C-alpha positions in Angstrom: 18.4 91.6 -68.6 20.9 88.3 -68.4 18.7 85.7 -66.7 20.7 83.0 -64.7 20.9 79.5 -67.4 20.8 77.2 -64.2 18.7 77.6 -60.4 19.1 74.9 -58.0 15.4 74.0 -55.9 16.3 72.7 -51.8 14.9 71.1 -49.3 11.3 70.8 -50.8 8.4 68.4 -49.0 8.2 66.6 -52.8 11.2 65.7 -53.2 11.0 64.9 -57.1 11.1 68.7 -57.1 14.8 69.2 -55.8 17.4 69.2 -58.2 18.8 71.7 -61.1 16.2 73.3 -63.1 17.5 74.4 -66.3 16.6 77.2 -68.9 14.7 76.0 -71.7 15.4 77.7 -74.5 12.4 76.9 -76.9 9.8 78.1 -74.0 8.5 81.5 -73.0 5.8 82.5 -70.6 4.7 86.4 -70.7 8.4 87.2 -72.2 10.0 85.7 -69.3 12.4 82.4 -69.3 10.6 79.0 -68.1 12.9 76.4 -66.4 12.3 72.9 -66.1 13.9 69.7 -64.1 14.6 65.9 -65.3 10.7 65.3 -63.4 9.3 67.6 -66.0 8.7 70.1 -63.0 8.8 73.8 -64.7 9.5 77.0 -62.9 8.1 79.8 -64.5 6.5 83.4 -63.9 2.7 83.9 -63.5 -0.4 86.5 -62.6 -2.5 86.0 -60.0 -5.3 88.4 -58.1 -4.1 89.4 -54.7 -7.0 89.8 -52.0 -7.7 92.9 -53.3 -8.4 91.6 -57.0 -5.1 93.4 -58.2 -3.5 91.5 -60.5 0.5 90.6 -58.9 3.1 88.8 -60.1 4.6 85.3 -58.7 6.9 82.5 -59.8 5.5 78.8 -59.4 6.5 75.6 -59.3 4.4 72.6 -61.1 3.9 70.0 -63.5 1.1 69.6 -65.6 -0.9 72.8 -64.6 -1.0 71.8 -61.0 1.0 74.6 -58.7 3.2 72.5 -56.0 4.8 76.0 -54.9 4.6 79.2 -55.2 6.1 82.9 -53.8 4.7 86.3 -54.7 7.8 88.5 -56.4 8.4 92.2 -55.7 8.8 92.9 -59.9 8.3 89.9 -62.5 12.4 90.0 -63.5 13.2 88.9 -60.1 13.3 85.2 -59.0 12.5 84.8 -55.5 15.1 82.8 -53.6 13.1 82.6 -50.3 9.6 83.3 -48.9 8.2 80.2 -50.9 4.7 78.3 -49.4 3.0 75.2 -50.5 0.0 74.9 -52.9 -0.5 71.3 -53.9 2.9 70.4 -52.4 3.5 69.2 -49.2 5.6 70.7 -46.7 8.4 72.1 -46.0 8.6 74.8 -49.4 11.7 75.0 -50.7 14.4 77.7 -51.1 16.5 78.6 -54.3 19.8 79.0 -55.5 21.4 80.8 -58.4 24.1 78.3 -59.4 27.4 79.5 -60.4 29.1 78.2 -63.3 31.6 76.5 -60.7 29.0 75.5 -58.6 26.8 73.5 -60.9 29.2 70.3 -61.6 29.2 69.2 -57.8 25.8 69.8 -57.2 24.9 68.0 -60.7 26.7 65.0 -59.3 24.9 65.4 -56.3 21.5 65.7 -57.6 22.3 62.0 -59.8 23.5 60.4 -56.7 20.5 61.2 -54.6 18.4 60.1 -57.7 20.2 56.8 -57.4 19.7 56.3 -54.0 15.9 57.1 -54.3 15.4 54.4 -56.6 15.0 56.9 -59.4 17.3 55.0 -61.7 16.4 56.2 -64.9 16.3 59.6 -63.9 19.6 59.1 -62.2 20.9 57.8 -65.4 19.9 60.8 -67.5 21.5 62.7 -64.8 24.6 61.2 -64.5 25.0 61.6 -68.1 25.0 65.2 -67.8 27.7 65.7 -65.4 29.7 64.1 -67.9 29.6 67.6 -69.7 31.1 69.3 -66.4 33.8 66.2 -65.6 37.2 68.5 -66.3 35.9 70.5 -63.5 35.3 67.7 -61.3 38.3 65.5 -61.7 41.6 66.9 -62.4 42.9 63.0 -63.1 41.7 60.6 -65.0 41.5 58.3 -61.8 37.8 60.6 -61.0 36.9 60.4 -64.4 37.3 56.5 -64.5 35.3 55.8 -60.9 32.8 58.0 -62.6 32.2 55.6 -65.7 32.2 53.2 -63.0 29.5 54.4 -60.8 27.4 54.9 -64.1 27.8 51.4 -64.7 26.7 50.0 -61.6 23.9 52.3 -62.5 23.1 50.7 -65.9 23.7 47.5 -64.3 20.8 48.1 -61.8 18.3 49.5 -64.7 19.2 46.6 -66.8 21.2 47.9 -69.5 23.8 45.6 -69.8 25.5 46.8 -73.0 25.3 50.3 -72.3 26.9 49.4 -68.6 29.8 47.3 -70.8 30.5 50.5 -73.1 31.1 52.4 -69.5 33.5 49.6 -67.8 35.3 50.1 -71.1 35.4 53.8 -71.0 36.8 53.2 -67.4 39.5 51.0 -68.4 40.7 52.9 -71.1 41.6 55.5 -68.7 42.5 53.2 -66.1 43.2 49.7 -66.9 44.3 48.7 -63.9 41.1 49.4 -61.9 40.0 46.8 -59.9 36.4 48.2 -59.5 36.0 48.1 -63.2 37.9 44.7 -63.8 35.0 43.4 -61.3 32.1 44.6 -62.9 33.6 43.6 -66.4 34.0 40.3 -65.1 30.6 39.8 -63.8 29.2 41.4 -67.0 30.8 39.1 -69.1 30.2 35.5 -66.6 26.6 35.0 -68.1 28.4 34.8 -71.6 32.0 34.1 -71.8 33.6 32.3 -68.6 36.9 32.5 -69.8 37.1 36.5 -69.8 35.1 36.7 -66.5 38.0 34.5 -64.8 40.8 36.3 -65.8 39.0 39.6 -64.7 38.1 38.6 -61.6 41.4 37.1 -61.0 43.5 40.6 -61.9 41.1 42.4 -59.6 41.7 40.1 -56.9 45.8 40.3 -57.3 45.4 44.5 -57.9 43.1 44.8 -54.6 44.7 45.6 -51.3 43.6 43.4 -47.9 41.0 46.4 -46.7 39.0 45.8 -49.4 37.1 43.0 -47.9 33.6 43.3 -49.7 35.2 43.1 -53.6 37.6 40.7 -52.4 34.7 38.8 -51.3 33.1 39.4 -54.5 36.0 37.8 -56.6 35.9 34.8 -54.0 31.8 34.4 -54.9 32.8 35.2 -58.9 35.5 32.3 -59.0 34.1 29.6 -57.5 30.9 30.1 -59.8 33.6 29.5 -62.7 35.2 26.5 -61.0 38.7 28.9 -60.8 41.0 28.6 -58.1 41.9 31.9 -56.1 45.4 32.0 -57.2 47.5 33.6 -59.6 47.0 31.1 -62.2 46.2 31.4 -66.2 42.0 30.1 -66.1 42.2 27.0 -67.8 40.4 27.4 -71.1 42.8 30.6 -71.6 46.4 29.4 -71.1 45.9 27.7 -74.8 45.4 31.3 -76.4 48.1 32.9 -74.1 50.4 30.6 -74.8 49.9 30.0 -78.4 53.1 28.8 -80.1 54.4 27.7 -76.9 54.8 23.6 -77.0 51.2 22.3 -75.4 53.5 20.1 -72.6 55.1 22.6 -70.0 58.3 21.2 -69.5 61.7 21.8 -67.2 63.6 19.7 -68.8 67.0 21.3 -69.6 66.0 24.5 -67.9 68.2 26.1 -65.0 65.4 26.0 -62.1 67.9 28.1 -59.8 66.6 31.9 -59.0 69.0 34.8 -59.9 69.1 38.3 -58.6 67.0 41.0 -60.4 67.7 45.3 -59.9 64.6 46.4 -60.2 65.1 50.3 -58.7 67.8 51.8 -57.2 67.0 54.6 -54.4 69.5 57.4 -54.4 69.7 59.0 -50.3 71.3 61.7 -48.9 71.4 64.7 -51.8 70.5 68.5 -50.5 69.1 68.6 -54.0 65.9 67.0 -53.3 64.9 66.4 -56.6 67.9 63.7 -57.3 66.8 61.9 -54.2 64.4 59.0 -54.4 63.4 55.6 -56.4 65.0 55.4 -60.0 63.4 52.8 -62.2 65.1 51.2 -65.3 64.2 52.6 -68.7 63.0 50.2 -71.4 64.4 51.6 -74.8 67.6 54.1 -73.0 70.4 51.5 -72.6 74.1 52.7 -71.8 77.2 50.3 -71.4 75.2 47.3 -71.6 72.9 48.3 -68.2 69.9 50.2 -68.3 69.2 53.8 -67.6 67.6 54.5 -64.7 64.8 57.8 -64.0 63.1 59.1 -61.0 60.0 60.9 -60.7 61.7 64.3 -61.1 63.2 63.1 -64.5 66.7 62.5 -63.2 68.4 60.0 -64.9 71.3 57.6 -63.7 73.4 55.6 -66.0 76.5 54.1 -66.2 78.9 56.1 -68.7 82.8 56.1 -69.5 84.4 58.8 -67.8 87.9 60.0 -68.2 90.6 59.2 -65.5 93.4 62.1 -64.3 95.7 59.5 -65.7 94.1 59.7 -69.2 92.6 56.3 -69.6 88.7 56.0 -69.6 87.1 54.0 -66.7 83.1 53.6 -66.0 81.5 55.5 -63.4 77.4 55.9 -62.6 76.3 59.4 -63.4 73.0 61.6 -62.2 72.0 64.2 -64.5 69.6 65.9 -66.2 69.0 67.8 -69.4 72.6 66.2 -70.6 74.2 68.1 -68.0 75.6 65.8 -64.8 75.4 66.8 -61.5 77.0 63.6 -59.6 79.3 60.9 -60.2 80.5 58.1 -58.6 83.5 55.3 -59.7 82.9 52.7 -57.5 81.0 49.6 -58.9 79.8 46.2 -57.5 82.1 44.5 -59.7 79.5 41.5 -60.2 76.1 43.7 -60.9 78.0 47.0 -62.1 75.6 48.9 -59.7 77.2 51.8 -57.8 77.6 50.1 -53.9 75.7 51.5 -51.3 78.5 53.2 -49.4 80.0 54.4 -52.8 81.5 57.9 -52.7 79.4 60.4 -55.0 81.2 63.2 -55.9 79.9 66.5 -57.7 80.3 67.9 -60.9 79.8 71.6 -62.1 75.8 71.5 -62.8 75.7 70.9 -58.9 76.0 74.3 -57.8 77.4 73.6 -54.2 74.8 71.2 -53.6 75.6 68.0 -51.9 76.3 65.0 -53.1 74.6 61.8 -52.5 75.5 59.4 -49.5 74.3 55.9 -50.4 72.1 54.5 -53.3 70.1 50.9 -52.9 69.3 48.7 -55.2 66.0 47.1 -54.4 66.7 43.4 -55.5 63.9 40.7 -56.4 64.6 36.9 -57.0 63.6 36.0 -60.5 64.2 32.6 -62.4 67.7 32.7 -63.6 66.7 31.9 -67.3 64.5 35.3 -67.2 67.5 37.1 -65.9 69.4 35.4 -68.5 67.6 36.4 -71.4 67.0 40.0 -69.9 71.1 40.4 -69.9 71.2 39.1 -72.9 68.7 42.0 -74.4 70.6 44.1 -73.0 73.7 43.3 -74.7 72.1 43.2 -77.9 72.1 39.6 -78.3 68.4 39.2 -79.8 68.1 36.1 -81.1 69.6 34.5 -78.0 67.1 36.6 -75.8 64.1 35.4 -77.7 65.0 31.9 -77.6 65.5 31.8 -73.9 62.3 34.2 -73.1 60.1 31.3 -75.5 62.1 28.6 -73.5 60.7 30.4 -70.1 57.0 30.0 -71.5 57.4 26.4 -71.3 58.5 26.5 -67.7 55.3 25.3 -65.1 56.3 27.5 -62.4 55.9 30.2 -65.0 53.0 29.3 -66.3 51.6 29.0 -62.9 51.7 32.7 -62.1 50.1 35.2 -65.0 52.2 38.0 -63.8 55.7 36.0 -64.8 53.6 35.3 -67.9 53.4 39.2 -68.9 56.8 40.1 -67.8 57.7 37.3 -69.9 55.6 38.5 -72.8 57.3 41.9 -72.0 60.9 41.1 -72.2 59.8 39.5 -75.3 58.0 42.2 -77.2 61.5 44.3 -76.1 63.7 41.6 -78.2 61.4 42.0 -80.9 61.5 45.7 -80.7 65.4 46.1 -80.8 65.4 43.6 -83.9 62.9 45.5 -85.7 60.2 42.3 -86.0 57.5 45.2 -84.8 54.7 43.0 -85.5 55.5 40.2 -83.2 56.4 43.0 -80.8 52.9 44.4 -80.7 51.5 40.5 -80.4 53.9 40.1 -77.3 53.0 43.5 -75.7 49.2 42.8 -76.2 49.3 39.5 -74.6 51.2 41.0 -71.2 48.6 43.9 -71.1 45.8 41.6 -71.1 47.5 38.8 -69.3 48.3 41.6 -66.4 47.5 45.0 -66.5 49.4 45.8 -63.4 52.5 45.2 -65.3 54.2 49.1 -65.5 56.9 48.0 -67.9 54.4 46.7 -70.4 52.7 50.3 -70.8 56.4 51.3 -71.6 57.3 48.8 -73.5 54.2 49.4 -75.7 54.9 53.1 -76.0 58.2 52.3 -77.3 56.8 50.2 -80.0 54.2 52.9 -81.2 56.6 55.7 -81.2 59.4 53.3 -83.2 56.2 52.8 -85.6 56.0 57.1 -85.9 52.7 56.7 -84.1 52.6 59.3 -81.2 49.4 59.1 -80.4 48.5 55.6 -79.4 52.3 55.9 -77.5 50.9 58.8 -75.5 48.0 56.7 -74.8 49.9 53.8 -73.1 51.5 56.7 -71.0 48.9 58.4 -70.1 47.1 55.1 -68.5 50.5 54.0 -67.2 50.5 57.7 -65.5 46.9 57.5 -64.1 47.6 53.9 -62.5 50.6 54.4 -61.1 49.9 55.8 -57.8 54.0 57.4 -57.5 55.0 59.8 -60.3 56.9 57.4 -63.1 59.3 59.9 -64.3 60.1 57.6 -67.0 56.3 57.9 -68.4 56.4 61.2 -68.1 59.7 62.3 -69.9 58.5 59.7 -72.7 55.2 61.7 -72.7 57.2 64.9 -73.0 59.0 63.2 -76.3 55.6 62.7 -78.0 54.6 65.9 -78.1 57.4 66.9 -80.8 56.1 63.7 -83.4 52.4 64.2 -82.4 50.2 66.0 -85.1 48.4 69.0 -84.7 44.7 68.0 -82.7 47.3 65.2 -80.8 49.1 68.1 -79.4 46.3 70.2 -78.2 44.7 67.0 -76.6 48.0 66.1 -75.3 48.7 69.6 -73.4 45.0 69.4 -72.0 45.9 66.4 -70.7 49.1 67.5 -68.9 47.3 70.6 -67.8 45.1 68.2 -65.7 48.1 66.3 -64.4 50.3 69.5 -63.3 51.1 67.9 -60.1 53.5 65.3 -61.9 56.9 67.2 -61.3 58.5 66.6 -64.9 55.2 67.7 -66.6 55.2 70.8 -64.0 58.6 71.5 -64.8 57.5 71.4 -68.7 54.5 73.6 -68.3 56.5 76.0 -66.3 58.6 76.4 -68.9 56.2 76.7 -71.6 54.3 79.8 -69.5 57.8 81.3 -69.6 58.3 81.0 -73.2 54.8 82.2 -74.3 54.7 84.8 -71.9 58.7 86.3 -73.4 57.1 86.2 -76.7 53.5 87.5 -75.5 55.3 90.5 -74.1 57.5 90.6 -77.2 54.5 90.8 -79.9 51.6 92.8 -79.9 48.5 90.8 -78.3 46.9 90.4 -82.4 50.0 88.7 -83.2 50.9 86.5 -80.5 47.3 85.6 -79.3 45.7 86.2 -76.1 44.8 82.5 -75.5 48.3 80.9 -76.4 49.2 79.8 -73.0 45.5 78.1 -71.5 43.3 75.5 -73.0 40.2 76.5 -73.9 37.2 73.6 -73.8 33.9 74.5 -75.1 30.6 72.6 -73.7 27.0 73.1 -75.0 26.1 76.0 -72.5 29.3 76.7 -71.0 33.3 77.7 -72.4 36.2 77.0 -69.9 39.5 78.3 -69.7 42.0 76.2 -68.0 45.3 77.7 -66.6 48.2 76.0 -64.6 49.4 79.1 -62.8 53.9 78.8 -62.4 53.9 81.2 -59.3 52.5 80.1 -55.5 49.6 82.1 -54.7 46.4 81.8 -52.9 42.4 82.5 -54.4 42.8 86.2 -52.9 45.6 86.7 -55.3 43.1 85.8 -58.4 40.9 89.1 -59.8 38.5 88.0 -62.5 35.6 90.2 -64.0 32.8 89.3 -66.1 31.0 92.1 -68.6 28.5 90.8 -71.3 31.7 90.3 -73.7 34.5 91.2 -71.9 37.0 89.1 -69.5 39.9 90.3 -67.1 41.3 87.7 -65.5 44.4 88.6 -63.4 46.7 87.2 -60.9 49.0 88.7 -58.3 50.5 91.5 -60.7 50.4 89.4 -64.1 47.2 89.6 -66.5 46.8 86.4 -67.9 43.7 87.7 -70.5 42.3 90.9 -70.9 40.1 91.9 -73.7 36.7 91.5 -76.1 35.2 88.0 -75.9 34.7 86.0 -78.8 30.5 85.9 -77.9 28.6 87.5 -75.6 28.3 85.7 -71.9 26.0 86.0 -69.0 28.2 87.4 -66.3 26.1 87.0 -63.1 26.0 82.8 -64.2 30.0 82.6 -65.2 32.4 81.8 -62.5 35.6 80.3 -61.5 37.4 77.7 -59.3 41.2 77.2 -58.3 43.0 74.5 -56.6 46.7 75.6 -57.0 48.2 75.9 -59.5 44.8 75.2 -61.3 43.0 77.9 -62.5 39.7 77.4 -64.5 37.4 80.2 -65.6 34.1 79.1 -67.0 32.0 81.4 -68.8 28.0 81.1 -69.3 27.2 81.7 -73.1 24.3 83.6 -73.8 21.9 82.3 -76.4 21.7 83.5 -79.8 19.2 82.9 -81.9 17.6 80.5 -79.6 20.9 78.4 -80.0 24.2 78.2 -78.1 27.6 80.0 -80.1 30.6 77.7 -80.6 33.5 79.0 -79.5 36.9 78.3 -81.2 38.8 81.1 -79.6 38.8 83.2 -76.3 39.1 87.0 -77.9 36.9 88.5 -79.9 38.3 88.0 -83.9 37.8 89.7 -87.0 37.8 87.9 -90.4 41.3 88.9 -91.2 43.0 87.2 -87.7 40.8 84.1 -88.1 41.9 83.8 -91.8 45.3 84.0 -90.2 44.6 81.5 -87.1 43.1 79.0 -89.6 46.3 79.3 -92.1 44.1 80.8 -95.2 42.4 78.0 -95.6 40.1 78.5 -98.7 37.3 79.5 -97.4 34.1 80.8 -99.9 33.9 84.1 -98.3 30.4 84.6 -99.4 29.0 81.0 -97.4 31.3 82.7 -93.7 28.2 84.5 -91.8 29.7 86.0 -88.6 27.3 85.9 -85.7 
């Protein structure tokens, strides 16, 4: 028979017993499995005499030969879920629950948090590390995973494991570089060793926190007071020389215009019946049209200044909204001063709009910036790179800019863009590195870093910067989504698999959702035109192999509910059907435990978890979902030069 992999023990008076009991593969008793928990309690079968002296089967929870709780079993192959009685353990007696694959992650996380709350810190750390095996099932996005790393880091700090805590904080910041809780914890860990980074991190946290986060804001304030730093946006005194290296030591305003200028940070389009066209459009860093940046909204529509033909044969400039090289709407009403569409400009429809009504207005979101920054920005747009570099370097001499780390990061980002456009890529990398270290909340810096990596033909590094931006921002950034899709054509095969897996977990982003839907449609058409053995039944989902389970993740193209999902498990066979579409049906690569397998569905994400069946006291590795013969395997691996005698099939 197939024994469950995990059992939950709940509500026992001996709290150390409560939690997940996992099957111990190397231990058995009376040819029956033995289960154990983090506190080294075991759940195992036993035989003992009843009142008549006849031996009967039962199950015992205990440790070191001392039974805490027990229950008579009707037959030895059946683990009782209720009816337990107290032996040496305090009341009440526990109840048991067979954990399905979908229930295990959340129950494991709850156990980890309960042990931390009870002060059992070292076991709580161990439990948290177990939870990370299931993080893809617990959290669809990088935000949840980042917070989980911070939670573990805080626990490690309580255990005085500072190095391990710092490693977890760095993992969190790799996923979400502007996460305030991670910035503050890293500052606190650095406080004892290096005041400079600690002060900068504390200020970054302070600036990222909303007003309602009173507890964290108070901790930032106390930390900065301990370090002798002001509660403001200035660079810490000891770090200013490092980040302003190469700039004259004396900050000066001499010869520089102190006036402010208007800078268009975004454009908002309103009133179109095509809802995806409406919304906020933000400027791209590496797409300039007629000396103006192109703007992109969260659905991937682009707004750019183009040269348009006029009825009299003359060319005129006008703004166009389009997608995938097709124009939807346009206007020739321009603001002569800033060359942006007027708020009451008249938009007209192109053929691609297919009867949709045009926008009724476009509103510019204008911010005040130093005129020197705006002059440098315009010089960069117009291709006057050396002039732009000189202007941005002069900005770094201005005390009013140096007093605000956010302005310093903005200048370094624009300086990096100027260097990139002049193919001075090493200088561009150094400038954007400083921008991100100074202010991880400057979204333009992530886009600039990705543009530089892309120009260096380093698609994997570019995709990392873009994913960080999409995790950090609350709103969908259409620029980052489009740039991320562009990396799919450049990244290597392992990087493509990783990137597609990330996209599956972030299918709520509109541009990525459109891509995934098209990809599924193309895959489905290809599969319909080929035999299953030729196309591969797992081509349209992501397979994730874990030590004792294997997960298959689908992002569904059609709207459906849980009742539309039909999933059936057998020892080495699986059926996955949604409505009238069969996603998978066939023999599996290895045997599974059907009773311990399960699935979760949160539209449009469907995850099937298969509990592996042990094989020769171990867990087999799954490379694909379907069973394949030797010829298929060699074909999938592109006929790598195996020594066929060394290939042993499980």
